[in-house]
C-alpha positions in Angstrom: 68.6 9.8 4.9 71.1 12.3 6.0 74.4 10.8 7.8 72.7 12.5 11.1 69.4 10.5 11.3 68.8 7.1 13.0 68.1 4.6 10.5 66.6 1.6 13.0 63.4 0.5 14.1 62.8 1.3 17.7 59.4 0.8 19.1 59.2 2.5 22.7 61.8 3.9 25.0 62.3 3.8 28.6 63.8 5.6 31.3 66.0 4.3 34.1 67.7 5.8 36.9 70.9 4.8 37.8 71.7 7.1 40.8 69.3 8.8 42.9 72.0 10.9 44.8 71.1 14.6 45.1 74.0 16.4 43.0 75.2 13.1 41.7 72.0 11.8 39.6 72.4 9.6 37.0 69.7 8.7 34.3 69.7 6.4 31.3 67.1 6.8 28.5 66.9 3.1 26.5 65.4 2.7 22.7 64.0 -0.4 22.5 64.7 -2.1 19.3 61.8 -3.8 16.8 64.2 -7.1 17.6 63.6 -6.4 21.6 67.2 -5.4 22.3 67.1 -2.5 24.5 69.8 0.2 23.1 71.4 3.1 25.5 70.2 6.3 23.7 70.7 9.2 26.2 72.7 9.6 29.3 71.7 12.3 32.0 74.0 13.2 34.6 73.7 16.2 37.5 76.0 18.9 36.7 74.9 20.6 39.9 71.7 20.7 42.0 69.0 20.4 39.6 70.6 20.9 36.8 70.7 18.2 34.4 73.0 17.4 31.1 71.9 14.9 28.8 74.2 13.5 26.0 73.7 10.9 23.3 76.4 8.4 23.8 79.4 8.0 21.1 78.4 4.0 21.0 74.9 5.2 20.0 76.1 7.6 17.1 78.8 5.2 16.1 75.9 2.3 15.6 72.9 4.2 14.3 73.7 8.0 13.5 76.7 10.1 12.7 80.2 10.9 14.9 80.0 14.5 13.3 76.7 15.3 15.0 76.5 16.0 19.0 72.9 15.6 20.3 73.3 17.4 24.0 70.4 19.1 26.1 70.0 20.6 29.5 66.0 19.8 29.5 64.5 16.2 29.9 61.5 17.5 27.9 63.9 17.9 24.9 65.5 14.4 25.6 61.9 13.1 25.6 60.4 14.6 22.4 63.5 13.3 20.3 62.9 10.1 21.7 59.3 10.5 21.0 60.4 11.5 17.5 61.9 8.5 16.6 59.4 5.8 18.0 56.8 7.7 16.3 58.6 7.9 12.9 59.6 4.2 12.8 55.5 3.7 13.6 55.1 5.7 10.3 57.7 3.8 8.5 56.4 0.3 10.0 52.5 1.5 8.7 53.9 2.2 5.2 53.2 6.4 6.0 57.2 7.7 5.2 57.5 10.9 7.2 
């Protein structure tokens, strides 16, 4: 596994709206670890009305990835794709099918 990949077993993810105020929206995406713990994986903040920026927090990168890679998206769809990839990849690992 390369230094920029997550090497943990996540079983699901969850989206939580922290602030719904127009122009100041904040959304957190959590990955649920196999142990049951939730880990903050992505923070979305509204940069201007209806324009969001999603980033992976530094703490997540330090714990599960690499600090040399910056994960940043402008579309929620890209965040969801990344989270689904992590969860489905780990399902394959648990089932003995290595992706």
